[in-house]
BAGUSE-546295 format. One record per residue (C-alpha): residue in three letters; z negated, y, x. Coordinates in steps of 0.1 Angstrom, whole numbers, padded with zeros to 4 digits, always signed. Layout:
N
alaZYX
...
//
This chain:
963
unk+0000+0000+0000
unk-0008+0024+0028
unk+0026+0018+0046
unk+0045+0022+0013
unk+0026+0055+0006
unk+0035+0067+0041
unk+0071+0058+0035
unk+0070+0077+0002
unk+0059+0108+0021
unk+0089+0108+0043
unk+0114+0114+0015
unk+0117+0141-0011
unk+0124+0119-0041
unk+0114+0083-0037
unk+0135+0057-0054
unk+0124+0039-0086
unk+0121+0007-0066
unk+0098+0023-0041
unk+0076+0038-0068
unk+0073+0004-0086
unk+0066-0014-0053
unk+0038+0011-0045
unk+0023+0007-0080
unk+0023-0031-0076
unk+0008-0029-0041
unk-0020-0007-0054
unk-0027-0031-0083
unk-0031-0060-0059
unk-0057-0042-0038
unk-0093-0057-0041
unk-0104-0024-0057
unk-0072-0009-0072
unk-0072+0028-0080
unk-0060+0028-0116
unk-0055+0066-0115
unk-0030+0063-0087
unk-0011+0035-0105
unk-0009+0056-0136
unk+0003+0086-0117
unk+0030+0066-0100
unk+0042+0052-0134
unk+0042+0088-0149
unk+0063+0099-0120
unk+0087+0070-0126
unk+0090+0079-0163
unk+0096+0116-0155
unk+0115+0117-0122
unk+0132+0150-0128
unk+0098+0168-0130
unk+0089+0159-0094
unk+0086+0190-0072
unk+0106+0192-0040
unk+0089+0197-0007
unk+0094+0234+0004
unk+0127+0238+0022
unk+0110+0254+0052
unk+0089+0223+0058
unk+0116+0196+0060
unk+0113+0174+0090
unk+0143+0150+0089
unk+0180+0148+0080
unk+0171+0121+0054
unk+0148+0145+0036
unk+0176+0171+0034
unk+0202+0146+0020
unk+0177+0132-0005
unk+0168+0166-0017
unk+0205+0175-0022
unk+0212+0143-0040
unk+0182+0149-0063
unk+0192+0184-0072
unk+0229+0177-0077
unk+0221+0147-0098
unk+0199+0169-0120
unk+0228+0194-0123
unk+0208+0220-0103
unk+0237+0231-0081
unk+0227+0267-0077
unk+0192+0256-0068
unk+0207+0232-0042
unk+0226+0261-0027
unk+0194+0282-0024
unk+0175+0253-0010
unk+0200+0246+0017
unk+0203+0283+0026
unk+0166+0284+0031
unk+0167+0255+0055
unk+0196+0272+0074
unk+0177+0305+0076
unk+0145+0288+0087
unk+0161+0268+0115
unk+0181+0298+0127
unk+0150+0319+0129
unk+0132+0292+0147
unk+0158+0289+0174
unk+0161+0327+0178
unk+0123+0327+0185
unk+0127+0299+0210
unk+0109+0317+0237
unk+0079+0326+0215
unk+0077+0291+0200
unk+0083+0274+0234
unk+0106+0248+0220
unk+0119+0220+0242
unk+0156+0212+0244
unk+0149+0181+0223
unk+0132+0202+0196
unk+0161+0226+0196
unk+0184+0197+0191
unk+0164+0185+0161
unk+0165+0220+0146
unk+0203+0221+0151
unk+0206+0187+0134
unk+0187+0199+0104
unk+0208+0230+0101
unk+0240+0209+0105
unk+0232+0186+0076
unk+0219+0215+0054
unk+0252+0233+0060
unk+0272+0201+0052
unk+0253+0199+0019
unk+0260+0236+0013
unk+0298+0230+0017
unk+0296+0203-0009
unk+0275+0224-0033
unk+0298+0254-0030
unk+0328+0232-0036
unk+0311+0219-0068
unk+0307+0255-0079
unk+0345+0261-0072
unk+0336+0286-0045
unk+0363+0273-0023
unk+0364+0303+0001
unk+0326+0301+0005
unk+0329+0264+0013
unk+0356+0270+0039
unk+0335+0298+0055
unk+0305+0275+0057
unk+0327+0248+0073
unk+0337+0273+0100
unk+0300+0281+0105
unk+0293+0244+0111
unk+0321+0243+0137
unk+0307+0273+0155
unk+0272+0257+0154
unk+0284+0225+0171
unk+0305+0243+0197
unk+0278+0268+0207
unk+0250+0242+0209
unk+0267+0211+0223
unk+0244+0212+0253
unk+0214+0204+0231
unk+0229+0174+0213
unk+0233+0139+0228
unk+0270+0130+0231
unk+0267+0101+0206
unk+0252+0123+0179
unk+0277+0151+0186
unk+0306+0126+0181
unk+0291+0115+0147
unk+0286+0152+0137
unk+0323+0159+0144
unk+0333+0129+0123
unk+0311+0139+0094
unk+0325+0175+0096
unk+0360+0161+0095
unk+0352+0139+0065
unk+0337+0170+0047
unk+0368+0191+0055
unk+0390+0163+0041
unk+0370+0161+0009
unk+0377+0198+0002
unk+0414+0194+0011
unk+0414+0209+0046
unk+0434+0181+0063
unk+0445+0203+0093
unk+0409+0213+0099
unk+0397+0177+0096
unk+0423+0166+0122
unk+0411+0193+0146
unk+0375+0181+0142
unk+0385+0145+0149
unk+0402+0156+0181
unk+0370+0175+0191
unk+0350+0142+0188
unk+0377+0124+0208
unk+0373+0149+0237
unk+0337+0135+0241
unk+0345+0098+0235
unk+0383+0093+0240
unk+0380+0055+0232
unk+0359+0058+0200
unk+0376+0033+0178
unk+0364+0048+0145
unk+0377+0083+0154
unk+0410+0069+0167
unk+0416+0050+0134
unk+0406+0081+0115
unk+0430+0103+0135
unk+0459+0078+0129
unk+0452+0079+0091
unk+0451+0117+0090
unk+0483+0119+0111
unk+0501+0097+0086
unk+0489+0118+0057
unk+0499+0151+0075
unk+0534+0137+0083
unk+0540+0132+0045
unk+0535+0169+0039
unk+0566+0191+0036
unk+0561+0210+0069
unk+0597+0223+0068
unk+0592+0236+0033
unk+0560+0254+0045
unk+0577+0271+0074
unk+0606+0281+0053
unk+0583+0295+0027
unk+0564+0315+0053
unk+0596+0328+0067
unk+0607+0339+0032
unk+0573+0356+0026
unk+0578+0375+0058
unk+0613+0386+0048
unk+0600+0399+0015
unk+0572+0419+0032
unk+0594+0433+0060
unk+0621+0444+0035
unk+0595+0464+0015
unk+0596+0442-0017
unk+0571+0450-0044
unk+0538+0432-0047
unk+0551+0413-0077
unk+0580+0399-0057
unk+0557+0390-0028
unk+0534+0373-0052
unk+0562+0351-0066
unk+0569+0338-0031
unk+0532+0333-0022
unk+0528+0313-0054
unk+0553+0287-0041
unk+0531+0283-0011
unk+0498+0278-0030
unk+0499+0240-0028
unk+0497+0243+0010
unk+0471+0271+0013
unk+0458+0283-0021
unk+0431+0306-0008
unk+0453+0321+0019
unk+0480+0329-0006
unk+0456+0345-0030
unk+0444+0369-0003
unk+0480+0376+0008
unk+0488+0386-0028
unk+0458+0410-0029
unk+0469+0424+0005
unk+0504+0430-0009
unk+0489+0451-0036
unk+0471+0472-0011
unk+0504+0477+0008
unk+0517+0495-0023
unk+0485+0515-0028
unk+0481+0541+0000
unk+0450+0557-0017
unk+0424+0530-0009
unk+0424+0511+0024
unk+0387+0502+0024
unk+0392+0464+0018
unk+0421+0462+0043
unk+0400+0452+0074
unk+0382+0424+0055
unk+0414+0411+0041
unk+0431+0411+0075
unk+0402+0391+0090
unk+0402+0367+0059
unk+0439+0361+0062
unk+0435+0352+0099
unk+0405+0330+0092
unk+0420+0311+0062
unk+0453+0305+0081
unk+0433+0288+0109
unk+0415+0266+0084
unk+0442+0257+0059
unk+0474+0256+0080
unk+0487+0237+0109
unk+0489+0255+0143
unk+0526+0264+0141
unk+0523+0279+0107
unk+0491+0297+0117
unk+0511+0314+0145
unk+0537+0325+0121
unk+0511+0341+0099
unk+0496+0359+0129
unk+0530+0373+0138
unk+0535+0386+0102
unk+0500+0402+0103
unk+0509+0420+0136
unk+0540+0434+0119
unk+0521+0446+0089
unk+0494+0462+0110
unk+0519+0482+0131
unk+0543+0492+0104
unk+0517+0501+0078
unk+0497+0522+0103
unk+0467+0500+0100
unk+0461+0498+0138
unk+0428+0515+0135
unk+0413+0491+0109
unk+0419+0459+0130
unk+0408+0460+0166
unk+0421+0429+0183
unk+0392+0426+0207
unk+0356+0419+0196
unk+0332+0439+0217
unk+0294+0436+0217
unk+0265+0443+0240
unk+0249+0410+0251
unk+0214+0409+0239
unk+0221+0442+0220
unk+0199+0462+0244
unk+0203+0489+0270
unk+0177+0495+0297
unk+0171+0528+0314
unk+0174+0528+0352
unk+0140+0532+0369
unk+0151+0560+0392
unk+0173+0579+0366
unk+0164+0580+0329
unk+0198+0595+0321
unk+0215+0562+0331
unk+0212+0530+0311
unk+0225+0495+0319
unk+0239+0469+0296
unk+0262+0440+0296
unk+0294+0441+0275
unk+0308+0409+0261
unk+0343+0409+0247
unk+0368+0384+0235
unk+0400+0381+0214
unk+0413+0357+0188
unk+0447+0360+0203
unk+0463+0363+0237
unk+0465+0399+0249
unk+0484+0404+0282
unk+0467+0436+0292
unk+0434+0452+0280
unk+0418+0483+0294
unk+0383+0493+0284
unk+0372+0529+0292
unk+0342+0550+0288
unk+0355+0581+0269
unk+0326+0603+0280
unk+0336+0599+0317
unk+0372+0587+0314
unk+0363+0559+0339
unk+0377+0525+0335
unk+0352+0498+0328
unk+0374+0467+0328
unk+0410+0457+0327
unk+0429+0424+0326
unk+0444+0398+0303
unk+0424+0381+0275
unk+0430+0345+0264
unk+0420+0334+0229
unk+0382+0329+0225
unk+0376+0334+0263
unk+0345+0356+0265
unk+0345+0381+0293
unk+0314+0399+0306
unk+0312+0433+0323
unk+0282+0453+0334
unk+0283+0489+0323
unk+0262+0519+0333
unk+0262+0545+0306
unk+0253+0581+0312
unk+0234+0600+0285
unk+0224+0636+0291
unk+0194+0634+0267
unk+0181+0603+0285
unk+0168+0571+0269
unk+0137+0567+0248
unk+0122+0532+0242
unk+0131+0513+0210
unk+0157+0539+0198
unk+0190+0526+0184
unk+0222+0541+0198
unk+0259+0539+0193
unk+0278+0539+0226
unk+0314+0550+0224
unk+0343+0530+0240
unk+0380+0534+0242
unk+0402+0503+0241
unk+0438+0501+0252
unk+0456+0468+0243
unk+0492+0457+0250
unk+0506+0424+0237
unk+0540+0412+0223
unk+0538+0437+0194
unk+0534+0468+0217
unk+0506+0490+0231
unk+0479+0506+0210
unk+0447+0526+0215
unk+0415+0520+0195
unk+0384+0542+0196
unk+0353+0521+0189
unk+0316+0518+0196
unk+0288+0493+0203
unk+0253+0493+0188
unk+0223+0490+0211
unk+0186+0493+0211
unk+0169+0510+0241
unk+0146+0485+0258
unk+0109+0488+0254
unk+0092+0498+0287
unk+0101+0479+0319
unk+0118+0446+0317
unk+0097+0414+0322
unk+0110+0395+0352
unk+0104+0358+0360
unk+0096+0343+0395
unk+0107+0310+0408
unk+0083+0287+0427
unk+0088+0281+0464
unk+0065+0251+0467
unk+0057+0219+0449
unk+0054+0221+0411
unk+0024+0212+0391
unk+0023+0203+0353
unk+0012+0238+0345
unk+0045+0252+0359
unk+0068+0235+0334
unk+0071+0231+0297
unk+0054+0200+0282
unk+0042+0189+0316
unk+0075+0171+0320
unk+0090+0174+0355
unk+0127+0182+0354
unk+0149+0151+0358
unk+0120+0129+0370
unk+0107+0115+0337
unk+0121+0080+0344
unk+0105+0078+0379
unk+0071+0090+0366
unk+0073+0066+0337
unk+0079+0036+0360
unk+0050+0046+0382
unk+0026+0051+0352
unk+0037+0019+0335
unk+0028-0001+0366
unk-0009+0011+0365
unk-0023-0019+0347
unk-0058-0021+0333
unk-0073-0040+0362
unk-0048-0035+0390
unk-0015-0018+0399
unk+0014-0041+0394
unk+0036-0026+0422
unk+0034-0004+0452
unk+0062+0022+0450
unk+0077+0039+0479
unk+0093+0073+0471
unk+0120+0081+0496
unk+0143+0112+0496
unk+0152+0141+0518
unk+0127+0168+0524
unk+0122+0195+0497
unk+0137+0171+0471
unk+0106+0172+0449
unk+0086+0142+0460
unk+0053+0161+0462
unk+0059+0176+0428
unk+0065+0141+0414
unk+0032+0130+0429
unk+0014+0159+0412
unk+0028+0149+0378
unk+0019+0113+0384
unk-0017+0124+0390
unk-0017+0144+0358
unk-0004+0114+0338
unk-0025+0087+0354
unk-0044+0066+0328
unk-0082+0072+0322
unk-0091+0039+0340
unk-0075+0051+0373
unk-0089+0077+0398
unk-0059+0093+0415
unk-0065+0106+0450
unk-0037+0127+0467
unk-0035+0122+0505
unk-0014+0144+0527
unk-0012+0126+0561
unk+0002+0157+0578
unk-0033+0173+0576
unk-0061+0167+0601
unk-0077+0134+0596
unk-0109+0138+0615
unk-0121+0163+0640
unk-0140+0137+0660
unk-0116+0107+0657
unk-0082+0123+0650
unk-0064+0089+0650
unk-0087+0072+0626
unk-0070+0072+0591
unk-0100+0055+0574
unk-0122+0086+0581
unk-0096+0107+0562
unk-0092+0083+0533
unk-0130+0081+0528
unk-0132+0119+0531
unk-0105+0123+0503
unk-0123+0099+0479
unk-0156+0119+0484
unk-0137+0152+0477
unk-0120+0138+0446
unk-0151+0123+0431
unk-0173+0153+0438
unk-0148+0180+0431
unk-0159+0197+0464
unk-0142+0201+0498
unk-0158+0179+0525
unk-0157+0187+0562
unk-0133+0164+0582
unk-0161+0158+0607
unk-0168+0123+0594
unk-0163+0094+0619
unk-0169+0057+0624
unk-0153+0045+0592
unk-0131+0015+0589
unk-0113-0005+0562
unk-0146-0019+0549
unk-0161+0016+0547
unk-0133+0027+0524
unk-0135-0005+0502
unk-0173+0001+0498
unk-0168+0038+0491
unk-0141+0031+0465
unk-0163+0004+0448
unk-0193+0028+0445
unk-0171+0056+0432
unk-0155+0034+0406
unk-0188+0022+0393
unk-0202+0057+0392
unk-0172+0072+0374
unk-0164+0042+0353
unk-0130+0037+0368
unk-0112+0003+0374
unk-0096+0013+0407
unk-0085+0042+0429
unk-0048+0051+0433
unk-0041+0067+0467
unk-0009+0089+0465
unk+0000+0090+0502
unk+0024+0118+0511
unk+0042+0122+0545
unk+0037+0086+0554
unk+0056+0089+0587
unk+0025+0107+0602
unk+0008+0073+0601
unk+0030+0062+0630
unk+0027+0095+0649
unk-0011+0099+0647
unk-0027+0065+0641
unk-0042+0044+0669
unk-0031+0011+0654
unk-0006+0015+0626
unk+0002-0022+0624
unk-0034-0030+0614
unk-0033-0002+0588
unk-0002-0017+0572
unk-0019-0051+0572
unk-0048-0035+0553
unk-0024-0019+0529
unk-0009-0053+0522
unk-0044-0067+0514
unk-0050-0038+0490
unk-0019-0050+0471
unk-0027-0087+0472
unk-0065-0086+0468
unk-0075-0072+0434
unk-0112-0070+0442
unk-0105-0042+0467
unk-0099-0019+0438
unk-0074+0001+0458
unk-0038+0008+0448
unk-0012+0028+0468
unk+0018+0051+0460
unk+0037+0060+0491
unk+0061+0089+0498
unk+0082+0101+0527
unk+0113+0119+0539
unk+0121+0090+0561
unk+0135+0058+0545
unk+0117+0026+0544
unk+0142+0011+0568
unk+0137+0039+0593
unk+0099+0035+0592
unk+0101-0003+0595
unk+0120+0001+0628
unk+0090+0022+0640
unk+0064-0004+0630
unk+0077-0038+0617
unk+0055-0055+0591
unk+0058-0079+0562
unk+0043-0051+0540
unk+0076-0033+0538
unk+0093-0061+0519
unk+0066-0058+0492
unk+0073-0022+0485
unk+0094-0011+0454
unk+0118+0016+0464
unk+0123+0047+0442
unk+0150+0071+0453
unk+0142+0107+0447
unk+0176+0124+0445
unk+0190+0158+0433
unk+0187+0170+0398
unk+0215+0164+0373
unk+0232+0192+0353
unk+0208+0191+0324
unk+0177+0191+0345
unk+0192+0219+0366
unk+0196+0239+0334
unk+0160+0234+0324
unk+0147+0242+0359
unk+0165+0275+0358
unk+0158+0284+0322
unk+0122+0275+0318
unk+0108+0302+0341
unk+0127+0328+0322
unk+0110+0321+0289
unk+0088+0349+0278
unk+0108+0373+0300
unk+0138+0396+0294
unk+0161+0376+0318
unk+0189+0353+0308
unk+0211+0330+0329
unk+0245+0324+0312
unk+0254+0287+0309
unk+0284+0292+0332
unk+0261+0308+0358
unk+0238+0277+0357
unk+0269+0254+0360
unk+0280+0274+0391
unk+0245+0272+0406
unk+0245+0234+0401
unk+0279+0230+0417
unk+0270+0252+0447
unk+0236+0235+0454
unk+0244+0200+0443
unk+0212+0200+0423
unk+0190+0203+0454
unk+0157+0217+0439
unk+0147+0238+0469
unk+0181+0256+0471
unk+0183+0260+0433
unk+0150+0279+0432
unk+0159+0301+0462
unk+0193+0308+0448
unk+0179+0318+0414
unk+0153+0341+0430
unk+0180+0357+0452
unk+0201+0365+0421
unk+0170+0381+0405
unk+0164+0402+0436
unk+0200+0415+0434
unk+0197+0422+0397
unk+0165+0442+0399
unk+0180+0474+0410
unk+0202+0476+0379
unk+0183+0466+0361
unk+0207+0439+0351
unk+0190+0413+0329
unk+0218+0387+0325
unk+0228+0365+0355
unk+0266+0362+0357
unk+0287+0336+0376
unk+0298+0363+0400
unk+0262+0368+0410
unk+0262+0333+0424
unk+0291+0343+0447
unk+0273+0374+0459
unk+0242+0356+0472
unk+0261+0330+0493
unk+0264+0352+0524
unk+0227+0360+0524
unk+0219+0324+0517
unk+0239+0312+0547
unk+0221+0336+0570
unk+0188+0319+0563
unk+0191+0289+0587
unk+0156+0278+0578
unk+0167+0270+0542
unk+0188+0242+0557
unk+0168+0233+0588
unk+0136+0227+0568
unk+0153+0205+0543
unk+0187+0187+0544
unk+0195+0193+0580
unk+0163+0191+0600
unk+0169+0193+0637
unk+0144+0164+0643
unk+0166+0142+0622
unk+0199+0150+0640
unk+0206+0130+0671
unk+0238+0129+0693
unk+0254+0103+0670
unk+0249+0122+0638
unk+0259+0156+0654
unk+0292+0140+0665
unk+0297+0125+0631
unk+0291+0158+0613
unk+0316+0175+0637
unk+0341+0148+0628
unk+0335+0152+0591
unk+0341+0189+0594
unk+0375+0180+0608
unk+0380+0159+0577
unk+0373+0190+0556
unk+0397+0210+0577
unk+0425+0185+0569
unk+0417+0186+0531
unk+0420+0224+0533
unk+0453+0222+0553
unk+0471+0197+0530
unk+0478+0221+0501
unk+0492+0246+0526
unk+0515+0220+0541
unk+0525+0208+0507
unk+0536+0243+0497
unk+0556+0248+0528
unk+0574+0214+0527
unk+0589+0206+0493
unk+0604+0173+0505
unk+0570+0160+0516
unk+0548+0181+0493
unk+0542+0155+0465
unk+0532+0128+0491
unk+0507+0151+0507
unk+0491+0162+0474
unk+0485+0125+0465
unk+0470+0117+0498
unk+0433+0114+0499
unk+0421+0105+0534
unk+0386+0091+0535
unk+0356+0104+0555
unk+0352+0071+0572
unk+0386+0073+0588
unk+0374+0103+0608
unk+0345+0082+0621
unk+0367+0052+0632
unk+0362+0060+0669
unk+0324+0056+0664
unk+0304+0024+0663
unk+0298+0012+0627
unk+0309+0041+0606
unk+0293+0027+0575
unk+0259+0027+0591
unk+0264+0063+0602
unk+0274+0074+0567
unk+0243+0057+0554
unk+0222+0076+0579
unk+0238+0109+0569
unk+0230+0101+0532
unk+0194+0092+0540
unk+0188+0126+0556
unk+0206+0145+0528
unk+0238+0156+0547
unk+0261+0135+0525
unk+0261+0127+0488
unk+0246+0094+0478
unk+0277+0078+0463
unk+0306+0100+0474
unk+0325+0108+0505
unk+0314+0144+0506
unk+0288+0167+0520
unk+0257+0170+0499
unk+0268+0204+0484
unk+0294+0231+0490
unk+0265+0253+0502
unk+0255+0229+0529
unk+0292+0224+0539
unk+0296+0262+0542
unk+0265+0264+0564
unk+0277+0236+0587
unk+0311+0254+0590
unk+0292+0286+0599
unk+0272+0269+0626
unk+0304+0255+0641
unk+0321+0289+0638
unk+0292+0305+0657
unk+0292+0276+0683
unk+0256+0268+0674
unk+0243+0232+0676
unk+0224+0216+0648
unk+0195+0209+0671
unk+0189+0245+0681
unk+0212+0245+0711
unk+0243+0266+0717
unk+0274+0248+0730
unk+0310+0257+0721
unk+0324+0224+0732
unk+0299+0204+0712
unk+0319+0207+0679
unk+0351+0193+0695
unk+0335+0167+0717
unk+0342+0130+0714
unk+0315+0110+0731
unk+0341+0087+0748
unk+0351+0116+0771
unk+0359+0153+0771
unk+0396+0157+0762
unk+0396+0191+0781
unk+0391+0173+0814
unk+0417+0146+0813
unk+0445+0145+0839
unk+0482+0144+0830
unk+0483+0108+0840
unk+0454+0100+0816
unk+0472+0117+0788
unk+0504+0097+0795
unk+0485+0064+0795
unk+0467+0074+0763
unk+0500+0081+0746
unk+0516+0048+0757
unk+0485+0028+0747
unk+0485+0043+0712
unk+0522+0034+0707
unk+0516-0001+0719
unk+0485-0008+0698
unk+0500+0008+0667
unk+0531-0013+0670
unk+0511-0043+0659
unk+0506-0027+0626
unk+0542-0016+0621
unk+0556+0018+0629
unk+0533+0038+0652
unk+0523+0074+0640
unk+0544+0089+0668
unk+0579+0077+0678
unk+0581+0063+0713
unk+0595+0088+0737
unk+0603+0088+0775
unk+0582+0115+0791
unk+0578+0129+0826
unk+0545+0132+0843
unk+0554+0168+0852
unk+0553+0178+0816
unk+0519+0161+0812
unk+0506+0179+0843
unk+0519+0212+0828
unk+0500+0206+0796
unk+0468+0200+0815
unk+0472+0228+0841
unk+0445+0254+0837
unk+0458+0286+0819
unk+0446+0321+0826
unk+0472+0343+0807
unk+0494+0345+0777
unk+0524+0333+0798
unk+0504+0303+0810
unk+0493+0295+0774
unk+0529+0297+0762
unk+0539+0272+0789
unk+0510+0249+0779
unk+0520+0251+0742
unk+0557+0244+0749
unk+0548+0214+0770
unk+0524+0200+0744
unk+0551+0205+0717
unk+0577+0187+0737
unk+0554+0158+0745
unk+0536+0153+0711
unk+0556+0170+0684
unk+0592+0174+0691
unk+0612+0146+0673
unk+0581+0123+0673
unk+0567+0125+0638
unk+0569+0092+0619
unk+0563+0103+0584
unk+0560+0068+0570
unk+0530+0059+0591
unk+0513+0091+0605
unk+0492+0094+0573
unk+0474+0062+0583
unk+0459+0083+0612
unk+0444+0113+0595
unk+0428+0130+0625
unk+0460+0127+0645
unk+0479+0141+0616
unk+0456+0171+0616
unk+0458+0177+0654
unk+0496+0172+0653
unk+0501+0199+0627
unk+0476+0223+0642
unk+0496+0221+0675
unk+0529+0226+0657
unk+0517+0256+0637
unk+0500+0273+0666
unk+0532+0270+0686
unk+0551+0285+0656
unk+0527+0314+0656
unk+0526+0321+0694
unk+0562+0312+0703
unk+0582+0322+0672
unk+0557+0349+0658
unk+0557+0330+0625
unk+0541+0350+0597
unk+0536+0320+0573
unk+0501+0315+0559
unk+0499+0280+0574
unk+0507+0293+0610
unk+0483+0322+0607
unk+0455+0299+0594
unk+0460+0275+0623
unk+0459+0302+0649
unk+0428+0319+0634
unk+0410+0286+0632
unk+0418+0278+0668
unk+0405+0312+0679
unk+0373+0308+0659
unk+0367+0274+0673
unk+0374+0285+0709
unk+0358+0319+0709
unk+0333+0319+0680
unk+0329+0345+0652
unk+0354+0355+0626
unk+0389+0359+0641
unk+0420+0371+0623
unk+0453+0375+0641
unk+0433+0379+0673
unk+0450+0378+0707
unk+0428+0367+0737
unk+0421+0395+0762
unk+0408+0377+0792
unk+0417+0346+0813
unk+0385+0329+0801
unk+0396+0334+0765
unk+0430+0319+0771
unk+0415+0289+0788
unk+0391+0285+0760
unk+0420+0282+0736
unk+0437+0256+0757
unk+0405+0235+0760
unk+0400+0237+0722
unk+0435+0225+0715
unk+0433+0197+0741
unk+0400+0185+0727
unk+0413+0185+0692
unk+0444+0166+0702
unk+0424+0141+0722
unk+0400+0136+0693
unk+0430+0128+0670
unk+0446+0104+0695
unk+0414+0086+0704
unk+0406+0082+0667
unk+0441+0069+0660
unk+0437+0045+0689
unk+0406+0030+0673
unk+0422+0028+0639
unk+0452+0010+0655
unk+0429-0014+0673
unk+0410-0023+0642
unk+0442-0030+0624
unk+0453-0053+0652
//
């Protein structure tokens, strides 16, 4: 009876079967409540008298549908309309107050779902009332709701919503709109069988329509209007088109009457907008474009330009903020878009005649532009203002000028600014105490904390500043009541008297956690037994089952401990012996495999790995948006997407980047972060070497092998950037180059075990986990900057380092060595098929000329000519050189540099190759630079020789492996 009563409370109008079942269940209770049974039977006898739950209090879609069915079954259609409108208004107001209510994304999604189903019911109710235009307008509102809020809805739910919207559109006769909605669902799930079948059925129905008759009718309507026929004649033609678009033709007829009446143009603007709107909803795309062309003609020839501005202009957030240093200037953000393509738009401030923005507008593509408005009387808080604007627009119909204005409210006082954390997060820092993107990891940890013992020992591994300590903080917060969590940072001092004794530190931390007071690290003489006894006493005193040590920076165990092997053996006992009442959760920037090499132990095999990687797009959005709640700052969705792309979701860089953007906006004040703000912080970000060296590219993690690998991978990036340029300049070979996708591993072929090296680079955060790419575009740009400045990744400065192959230095080879290298490459590659370079008889004199030290431009020209004759001239084997990517890169660099220096080529590819060679040889930013000293000319020669040697040596290894 209790369960049935709860079920009854979930719906507005319970079914007769549910009421009867509840009455029967109550009668079968040991002490039945006869009053409740009678009440249930009265309710069954008079179902229409049951009061509905207040619309503002609905909690589920089922409740909305049930209420609608109840009201329509009773013939209360107008009441159903009012009911659904109340739900829509309530949910709209709820989301507009999102900051104040502190809604989570999930709660926002639920609110959108309720509004969606209420609007669907509203469409059906308006259709029942024969308010077809109202139903169509409501349908368009639902489309806008889904498109504007898709980030809050799970893809599966969103697909179902598009399908239901399409079915609703079909029910009221809007087949073209239904087809458009089905296609929107297929964009999300292209293989959805239900939608594919639905699309096919709609397509067959639409094909049966007389599309040719529709287009001919619209053409005839246009001829009548352009020839100046009377409203009566226009109405005759529009009546023939009513079967295709009854509401559109009705508005057209009314518009025709206004065309005859010059006295009253008040309704013209609304009618023009309604014609445009109804055409999009009732007609196919081709017919809709025909209507738009006809409208353009009417507007121009009837002199109605002023009543229909083609660009929608608003102030984002509807506020303007006075500048702190000048009250006569206020800043705001203009947002403008167009329903149609406009090839040129110019927006001006009529008070100063200054241009604000100019460019082309594509349909429904919102543009943003910051605007500083001068007002001689200054700005007073909370005062509404109209800011004048002048719009020039040119499209296919001609050029027109529109005076207009935007409404704003002057901001109240100074804006409220957020700040982004620079350290580890705690539950108080985020909404709902849920760490962005880490819920699954935390859930796994907490689920393992059984009543009497921990089921697993987890090892959190991930690059530094990836959020491991934050994750530990949240695990502590969510630990069950029977567990005493104790955080342990092994980087701190363990004991002043016995600095290598970890047991002193662990005992110290248990004392601190149990007492809530800091304890001096002067304790000494403790061992494993001391810790076990201390834990047992603490658990008894605090009524805990066991202590969970969350040990951070585990690698310090092997740097500071006197006997780390014994400690690991003890840790293994803690896992295997329940009576010890000790559980561990380990975390470190080094991987388990790296730590095992330092100190082998069977314990490592018993650990359960949890990888802590970058945030995904959704978690990035939450990490950026949450600190802005309760402030006046907004990050546009496109801005957040760009931040995610730039940083790869690396939490440390995300927080710094967001704060740098705020710092730049403060002087405005500009309160909305735009995509271009992300571009503006990149230079400043790249100047902060510590942001990379303290996280993804720590000098202590980069050895000679990894430094060489990173240099080789930057060559790989250089090739990727060169390929589009080569494709543009060689139409015969362009398609082949654009399809070519050389792998990162091919540039490491000359090194031992490239797969192991790539794994190492992923472990320290230099490369993405499952892709052949650097961790983020930002990291790649920083590495390129370090190479450009000839700065090593371990704090050293060495120009040659970035072109150095560990086998030998290509800049020091003799001519005879080069000749042997060339011959060996041809011989080894021949086993595979055609070699990358055609075999050629060469003279040792040419090789000696190529390696002779240069000291002037004339010497350099001789060097380049010799290298060209030996390596490039008539040697390229297009069918096979792409199998040797680094050689391909060196070959074309040499060819393009010669074109620049010998033939003074002005092509983009030649200039890029020359500039890159100068940057690599001389450092800094070089553009069309000519060396001025003998040392500079020699540096260029050495750079080219090293690049060529790297390519040939790499090709030699690829050929050997193929053999």
